[in-house]
N, C-alpha and C positions, 0 to 999 in steps of 0.2 A: 560541424554541429549545425543544428537547424535553427537555433535561437529561440526555442520554445521550451517552457518547463514541462516536467513530467509528473503525473500524479503518483502518490506513494501511499504507504500504509499510514495509519493514524499516529503511530508512535505511542499509543496509549492502550491498545486493545489487549489487556493482560488476561491470559487464560492459562498460565502455567506458573508453578512455584519454583521453577528450576534456576532462578537467578537471572543474570544479565542476558540481554537479548543477542542471540546469534545473528538476528537481522542486522544489528549494528555492525557486526564483523563483516557480514556479506555486503553491506552497504559500503564499508570502507574498501573492500576488495573491488567492488564495482567502480568506485571512484578512481582507484589506482589503474585498473585495466583500461578504462575508457578515457582517462585523462580529464575528468571533470570533478569539480568540487561541490557544486550545487546543481539543482535540477533544471539545467537549461538544455541538455541534449535529449531530444525526444527518444523515449524508450531506452534511456541510458542511465540517468541519475535518479536517485530516490531521495525524497525529503523525509528523513527519518528522525525519530525522537527517542526518548529514553523509555522504550517500551519493553516490558517483560514479554517474551515470546516463547519460541519453541525450544530454545537451547541456551548454551552458554558459550562465551567466546573462548578462543584458544589459539594455538599457533599452528594448527594442522593446515595442510594444503587444502585448496578448494575442492579437489576430488575427495579428500577424506571427509570434508564437511558434508559433501553430497551423500556419501555413504552413511554418515551419522544421521542425517535427516531422513533418509530412506528407512533406516532401521527404526527410528522413532515413529515414523508413519506406520510401519508394519506392526509395531507394538500397540499403537493406539487403535489401529483397525481391529486387532485381535480383541482388545478390550470391548469394542463395540459389539463384536460377535458374541461376547460373553454376557451381553445385556447391559453394559454400562453406557447406554446411549443417552447422554445428557447434553444440554446446550453447551456447558463449558467444554465437554469432550469434543463436540463438533467444532467449537471455536478454536481449540488447540490444534485440531487436525487442519482446519482452514489456515491457521497461522503457519503451520509446518509446511504445508503445500505451497503457501505464499513464499516462504523462505527458500524452499527447494527450487521453485520456479525462478526466483531471483538468482540463485547460485548457478542454475543451469544456463540462464541467460548470459552470465559472465563467462561460463565455460564455452559458450558458442553453440550450445545445443538448443536452438530455438524451438524445434519441434517438441522435444521433451519438456521444455519450459512451458510451452502453451498447454500441454497436457496437465502439468502440475497446477497451472493457474485455473484450468477448468475444474480440476478436483477441488481446489480451494473454494470455488464458487458453490459446488455441490454442498460442501460442509457449512459454509456461511449461510446458505439458504436454509439448510436443515436447522441451524441454530435460530435463524430468524423465525422459521415456522414454529419453533419450540418456545417462542416468546422472548428471545434474546436480541431483539431488534434495537440495540443501543446505537447511538450515533457512531461510535467507534467501529462496531461490526459493519454497519451500513457503509461507512467510508471505505473500509478495506474491501468490502464486496464491490463497491463501485470501481475501485482501482483494478480489481481482478477482471471485471467486465471490460474495462478499457484495454487491458493488456491482451485480451483474446479477441479484440476487434468488434466489441459490441457496445459502441458509445452511447446508444440510446438508453440501454439498461444502466450504463454507468451514470448518466445524468440522473436517471430516476433514483438510483441508490443514493447519490449525493444529496438530492433534494429531500429524500426521506430522512437522511442524517440531519440535515439542517432543520427539518420540521421537528425532529426529536430534540435537537439542541441547537438553537439559533446562533449560539456563540461558538460553534465548532469550527475553528480556524482552518484545519486541514480539509474539511468538507468544502468550505468556501473556496480555498485555494485550488483544490483539484477540480471543482466544478468549473472554475475559470479556465483551467488547462484544457479540459475536454471540449468546452465550448469553442475555444480558439483552435485547437489542433484538429479536432474531428469535424467541426462544422464551419470553421472560418468565421465564427461569430466573435469578432474582436470587441464589439461593444458589450456583448454579454459577458465576455471574459473580464473586461475592465470593471464592469459592474460588480462581479463577484469579488475581484481583488480589492476594489475600493471598500467593499464591506469588511474585509479583513482589517484594513486600516481603521475603519470606524469602530470596530470592536476592540482592537488593541494596536494603536498606532505607534507604540514604543516597545513592543515585545520583540522576541528574537526573530520572528518571521517578517517583521515590518520592512527591514532594509531589502530583503529579497523581493517582497511584493512590490516595493517601490521601483526596483530595477525592472521587474516585469512590466509595470505600468509605463516606465520610461521607454522601454523598447517598443511599446505600441503607441507612442506619441503623447504620453501624458506625464503626470508628475512622478 
């Protein structure tokens, strides 16, 4: 492991009424396969929350989950072709591609995962253009940019998320991750993580952020 955290989805970008998040199931699979519990392995662990996303949990194998996600993508894209092109529909597709990319990463298919992440960017950007530039959407967009090797755009998306919601903890956390991992900006990373503690020093993310700060020579 590299000893650096990894950015993740917001945990709150709800675009589907389908129940509990498949992303949580995929996150659990990711932790099992890679032997990590929280986001310290670069491009390995995801910091996830109780987000309603593209599907529901189950006991199917990872390959079956990938099949289900691809089927849902096909259904959603048919809806777009029929004229149901709305910001929520684009966000749902972005979420589903995000989940598919995460599942493909676990499966070891990094090329297909990158393609899925690139498609997530397309749909999140379409939603943003349609006026759905919420902090949650922008944070997920930033994470997708980071996952495809475009850290400058990731930083920009996180900063826009923070401008939309200065108290958005995941945007601050992920901003710190990208500053440190992509640019070697430890001071900038610490500044972002310290902001998380200033916003909510006793919340569920506080202990994790303190461990990140401790690893970079601080409190």
